[in-house]
N, C-alpha and C positions, 0 to 999 in steps of 0.2 A: 503494501501500499505507501508505504513512505519513497519507495521507488519510484513507482505510479507520478505519484504527487511531482514530485520536483520535475518530472522529464518535463508533466502539463508544464509546469513555470518553468520550466529551460525556455522550452517550446514557443511557451507566453512571450519572454521576454525577448526571445528571437526573432519571433515576425514581430512584434515595435520597430527592431533596432530599423529591419530587413526593409520594410516600410513606411521610409526614412517623410520624407514629402506627403503620404497622405494621412501617416498616424502624426505631422505635424499640423497641419490643417483642422483633422479631429480633434485633439489639443484645440485648437485656438477657438472653435466653434462649441465646444466643452464649455472653453475659459466664458465665453460672450457668457452664455446659460447660468451658470456658479457665480458670475459679476451679477445678475442680476437677484442671482437668489439672497447668496449675500448683501444686497443693497435691501432688500425686500425685509429683513430680517432686521438690519440697524431701521431702513424706515420705522416699522415697528414702534422703534424705542424712542425714536423723532416722536414723534402719533404721542403714544402713550407722557413723558415729559411733557409736550407743548399744551394736553389736555389737561396736563395736574396744573400747569403755569400759570395756562389763564382758569380752572378751576378758583384755584388759590387769591385770587384777584373778582372776580363776583362775587355779589355775595345781592343780595335787598335791599335799595335805601327806602324806608318812609319817612315820607313829605307830607309833616305837616298841616294841619287850617294854623292861620296867623293868629286865630284866640283860643287856640286852646292851650289850657295853660302847662304850664312844667312840670304839676306831680301829675300828672294825670298822665304828662306822656311815659317820666318815668316810673310810673306803674305801669302802662305799655307794657312797658325795656320788663318791669322783673316779670312777668304775664310770660312775656317771651321767652326767656332765659329759664324759664321752667319749664317749659319745654325739649320730649328727650333729644328730638331734631336738632335743636337752636347748639348752634356751637361757643356762638359768642358774641353778644349789644351789643353796642358802642353807640355813646348819642352824640352830640351834636348840637346845641344851642345855637342858639336867631347871630346871637355875638359871634360866634365861634365862626358859623361860617359865612356872616358877614368880614371876617374878618379874615379869612383862609380867603374870601373871592379877591378880595381887595388884596393882600399878597401873590396872587396869581395875574391880575392884572396893574397891579405896580407901573408899568413904563406904558398900560393905555391910558391918556391923560382924558379920550372921552369917557371911558367910562370910567375913570376915578370923575372927576367932575357930576354927572349924571350920580352919581349915589352921593353927595357933599348938596345940591339939586334935592333933592327928595326930601331929608332934611328929618326921616326915617327908616327904620330895614324891612327891605323888605322880602329878605328871605325868608324863611318856613327851618322851621325843627326840623330834622331826622335823626332816627335810627339806621345804620345801617349793621342790618344779619347776614349769622352768618351759618352756615349749617355743617354739620359736621357732614354732610354727600349733598355730593346736586343735586341729585335723585329728592330728597328731600325740601326744594325749595317750593316745591307745589303745595303741598301740603301743609308752609307755612305761609304761605301766601295765601291759602284758603281759610289759614287763621284767622288772616290777620280781613281777609273778607264778609268774616261777621258785624251782626250789624251792633251791639256793642261797643264796637271795636272801626264802625269803618267811618259808622259820623262823623270819628278825630284828624279824620285819613285823606289826603287832599290826592299824593298820586303815589304805587306802589312800582317800583322798578324792574320790578322782575318779568313784563312778559318781554321788556324789549329784550332786557338778559339773559333769556330762554328761547331768541329765538338767534342769537349770536352761538349759542351750545348747536344748538339742530342744524344750523346754516354745520359749523366747523368740520360735523357730525357725517356728517352725507357731501362733503369734501377731500375727510378723510376716505370714510367705503370707497370714493370710486375713484382717489388715485389706489388704496390697497385693491381694487378687483383687475383694475390696470394692467396694478404690476402683475397680478396673480397671472392677468392672461398672457401678459409680452413673455413672465418663465415659463408658462407653458410651454410655448409656442420656442419659448427657444431649448426647451428641454425637446421637442417633438423636432425639430431641425440637431439638435447635433442626435436624439438617435437612430434619422433617416443616417444624416452623415456616416455616424458609427456602424452603421447597420450592411453601406452598399463598400466600405473604407474594410468589414471584414467579409464581403462579397470578393470587392475585389481580393482580394488575397484566398480565398480560396480558389477562385479561378488564376492564382497564376502557382500554387502547390494542389494540382489538381491528383499532379499525376503520382506525388509526394502518399496525397492525401489518400487513391485510389492503391497505391502498396500498400500500407498500414490498415488497409481496407481485406485486403485482398492477404495481407499477414494474419489477418486475426482480429487489429486491435475493434477494442470497443469505441458504438457513438464518443460515454464517456471521455475516453484516452483524445478521438478527434473530438471532437465539442473543444474539452479544456483549456486551450494552446489560446485558440481564438475568443475565449472566453477573459481569461488573465488578462492577452490583448485589450479588449477592452476597458477590465475593469485597469486596469492601467495607467489608459488614453483620462477614464475618468479619475484617477488618484492626482498622475500628475496636471488635471487643468483645476481639483480646488487647492493645489497648490499653489501656481501661476495663478489664479482670481485672487486669492491674500498676500500675495506678494503685488499686486496694480488693486487693492484695496484699501494695503495699508498706507502709501505713502498718501493717491488719494483720500483720503477720513483726514491726513493732517493736515495736510492744506487747505481743504473747504469748513473746517473743524470751528475755529474758532468766527471764521461768517456766520454759519450756524450759532455757537453760544450767544453771538448780538441781539440777531430773530428772539433766543430762548438760552432765558440766562439763568448759568449753572446745567447746559446739558452736558459739552464733556463728550465730547462723540466717538472722536481718537477715545479718551482714556477707554469707554465704553466698550470701544472695539479691545482694544489689550490687553485688559481688563476681562472679558469677554471671551482668549483668540481660542483657548482647546471648546469652547461649546460652540465658535464656529464653524473649525476646522472639522473639527469632528461633524456637524451637519452638511459643511458643503462634501469633505469625502467622502458619508453618507450620497448624496447626493448623486456625485461626478459617478463612481465608480456604480450606483444604478444601474444609472445608464447605462452605462458602458457594458454594464456584464449584461442587460440584459438583450441593449439592442445587437447585443457582439450572439445570442444565445438562442434568441429565433433567425438567424439568419445565418448558421448553420445550423440548425436543426428541417430550415427549407432542404438547406443543401444536401443535409441525410440523407428523406426525403423521398429525394427525385433518386 
């Protein structure tokens, strides 16, 4: 058994080196498929971080009518804090809101002059409510819509924030589906390239295979070297794809960090390199091995 396995691997490596240009083309096509596959894994991490970053910035802003007393607002704040869905509630008084507004528009003389001419504070007091989970904002909004609370409330920002979350989810879903479709397409192309490469190798070695079958070689012994050849193409393509991804991620990571603070894509890449390498290797070997298996199986049936 050990002798048979060693011969299978020996002839598999020999077939790979013998078909130099075909093997190189096969590895190149499979590398493209594996780069897209690895990119999808990394894209999943990016979307998770982006969603988490946005979720941390999203809250419900509850604006109260100007005639609502501070005691009423603080009472509502306490009732919100008692809800299991609520993580925190921040009270912003009318004076605090005005001070923040003036600070944000200190360079705009028109707005500053308009505020001074009013001789009163036009801004409303508010509560900024953060939920333990984004899915719980609907429950909080429904609680605030109850008649005993809504009589004091002017507006709630939940609807606008929910639109942002839904649009983000749709964009992520569309990009993910497009990425998986591209990976599937490239995987099929890579599989066909491997299939045809093995068929050409079989044709070039048809006399040798014929002699092997005459002397009683089993189908496994005939098939094995070609399957090893395909798997070797997949393994090399996985290695090449990681070598290409590493410098590419190193250069684009700082630009992504600007849009998503704390992302550090390159840090994620090298800290999870073993997992990524395993997934890439398995994906490449499966494509190469299966394509080779079916190519030889078709020949052996003839």
